[in-house]
C-alpha positions in Angstrom: -16.9 112.3 3.4 -13.8 110.7 5.1 -12.7 107.1 4.0 -13.0 105.8 7.4 -15.0 104.4 9.7 -14.4 104.8 13.3 -14.8 102.1 15.5 -15.6 103.6 19.0 -16.8 100.9 21.4 -14.0 98.3 20.6 -11.9 98.6 23.5 -15.1 97.8 25.9 -15.9 94.8 23.1 -12.3 93.7 22.6 -10.3 94.3 25.6 -7.8 96.3 22.9 -8.2 100.0 22.4 -8.6 100.2 18.6 -5.4 101.2 16.3 -4.9 102.7 12.4 -2.8 100.4 10.6 -1.0 103.1 8.7 0.5 100.9 6.1 -0.5 101.4 2.6 -2.8 105.2 3.7 -2.8 108.6 2.4 -1.1 111.0 4.9 -4.7 112.7 3.6 -6.5 109.5 5.5 -4.3 109.3 8.3 -4.8 113.2 9.0 -8.6 112.8 9.0 -8.1 109.6 11.6 -5.8 112.2 13.6 -7.9 115.3 13.6 -11.4 113.1 14.3 -8.9 111.8 17.6 -8.1 115.2 18.7 -11.8 116.8 17.9 -13.2 113.9 19.8 -10.3 114.2 23.1 -9.3 110.3 22.3 -6.4 108.6 22.4 -5.0 106.3 19.9 -1.9 104.2 19.0 -0.9 104.6 15.6 1.4 101.7 13.9 3.0 101.0 10.6 3.5 104.5 10.4 6.8 105.2 8.1 9.0 108.1 8.8 7.7 109.6 5.4 4.2 109.4 6.2 5.2 110.8 9.8 6.7 113.8 7.0 4.4 114.5 5.7 2.2 115.4 8.3 0.6 119.2 9.1 4.4 120.2 12.1 1.1 121.1 14.0 -0.3 117.6 14.0 3.4 115.7 14.4 3.6 118.3 17.3 0.6 116.8 19.3 1.7 112.7 18.9 4.3 111.0 20.5 6.3 109.5 17.0 8.6 106.5 18.0 10.6 105.7 15.0 12.1 102.3 15.9 9.2 100.6 16.4 7.1 103.0 13.8 4.0 104.1 16.0 2.9 107.1 17.2 0.7 107.7 20.5 -2.2 109.8 21.0 -3.6 111.6 24.2 -2.1 108.1 26.0 -5.1 108.0 29.1 -3.2 105.8 31.2 -2.1 105.6 34.6 1.0 106.1 36.5 0.2 102.4 37.7 0.4 100.3 35.4 -0.2 96.0 35.1 2.2 94.3 35.6 3.0 90.3 34.8 4.3 91.0 30.9 7.1 90.6 29.2 9.5 90.8 26.3 12.7 88.7 25.2 14.2 89.1 22.3 16.7 87.0 20.2 18.8 89.9 18.4 18.5 93.4 18.8 17.7 93.8 14.8 14.2 91.8 16.5 13.8 95.6 18.3 11.5 97.6 16.4 8.8 95.0 16.7 10.0 94.4 20.4 9.1 97.9 20.4 5.8 97.7 19.2 4.4 95.1 21.3 5.9 97.2 24.1 4.2 100.4 23.2 0.9 98.7 22.1 0.3 97.8 25.8 1.2 100.8 27.2 -1.0 102.2 25.4 -3.3 99.8 26.9 -2.2 100.1 30.3 0.4 97.3 30.3 4.3 97.2 31.8 5.7 96.0 29.8 10.4 95.5 30.4 12.3 94.6 27.0 14.9 92.1 27.6 16.2 92.1 24.4 19.4 90.2 22.5 19.2 86.5 24.4 19.3 84.6 21.4 20.8 80.7 21.7 23.6 81.7 20.0 24.8 83.1 23.0 22.9 80.8 25.4 24.5 82.5 28.7 22.2 85.6 28.3 18.9 84.0 28.3 20.6 81.5 31.2 21.6 84.9 33.0 18.2 86.8 33.1 15.9 83.6 33.4 15.7 84.0 36.6 13.9 87.6 36.5 11.7 85.8 33.5 10.5 83.1 35.3 8.7 85.7 37.9 5.8 86.9 34.2 2.7 85.2 33.6 2.9 86.3 30.7 6.1 86.6 28.2 6.0 87.2 24.0 9.4 85.8 22.4 10.3 87.5 19.0 13.0 85.5 16.8 14.3 85.8 13.5 16.6 83.5 11.5 15.5 79.9 12.6 13.2 81.1 15.8 15.4 78.5 18.5 14.6 81.2 21.3 11.0 80.1 21.3 11.7 76.4 21.7 14.6 77.2 24.4 12.6 79.7 26.3 9.2 77.6 26.9 11.8 74.2 27.3 12.5 76.7 31.5 10.1 79.0 32.1 6.0 78.2 33.3 4.5 81.0 31.7 2.5 80.5 28.9 5.0 82.3 25.6 3.6 84.4 22.6 6.2 84.0 19.8 6.6 86.9 17.1 8.4 85.2 14.8 10.7 88.8 12.8 11.5 89.1 8.8 15.0 89.6 10.1 17.2 86.5 8.4 18.7 85.9 5.2 19.2 82.9 2.7 16.3 79.8 3.6 15.5 82.8 6.6 14.4 85.2 4.8 11.2 86.3 4.9 11.2 85.1 8.6 9.4 82.0 7.1 12.0 79.6 9.1 10.8 81.1 12.1 7.6 80.6 12.1 8.1 77.4 10.4 9.5 76.7 13.9 7.4 78.0 16.1 4.4 76.3 14.7 6.6 72.9 14.6 7.9 73.2 18.0 7.3 70.4 20.5 7.3 72.8 23.7 3.9 73.3 25.4 2.4 76.1 26.3 4.7 78.0 23.0 2.0 80.5 20.4 2.5 81.6 17.7 1.4 85.4 15.7 2.1 86.8 11.6 5.9 87.4 11.1 6.7 91.2 12.1 3.0 91.2 14.3 3.7 92.7 17.4 1.3 94.4 17.8 -0.8 91.0 17.7 1.5 89.6 19.7 0.9 92.6 22.4 -3.2 92.4 21.8 -2.8 88.8 22.3 -1.3 89.1 25.7 -3.8 91.9 26.7 -6.3 89.4 26.4 -5.5 87.4 28.5 -4.2 88.7 31.2 -7.6 90.8 31.7 -9.6 87.3 32.0 -7.4 87.3 35.7 -7.8 90.7 36.8 
């Protein structure tokens, strides 16, 4: 008997396809989930798939998956068309935040959305953000990703008309360790139009952006 129950109607019901959160799952359970989707010719996104879990899968399954070790995501049978929906972008404060940004980006692409990624625009070098601000103002929704003190969230929200989804990351040390300082900054921001998801939750930010954009498509 399998240790999972697949939610086949999640995309039709919620607008976002079911994804597999791999952290803590046994390799045999992951194998069973992947084989289930292969047999049903369905698409699946796997998140938080550590490289050790990936390497523990049978080679024939690995060859069927598009695995990205940086974002710790894998995709099987992505059915998106060549024309992806526009309107969302992703901004990271630092290069260290890229893994979370890539998780959000691959989640968006899996669900049919183009999501250009603007890396390393943190406020420690504010000119970097200002050089791109006119481009960023063209988007309908922006996912902003930052660790340390999370200053990017408030600064960016005060410069653009689009709503900002803030993703605090666990990048930091000392009082910023674990992402709590960035989370507190996002939640206590005085900039209007700023929404916040949990620490390192690139998938959750992407899901929120997808649901919002689909209300108007």
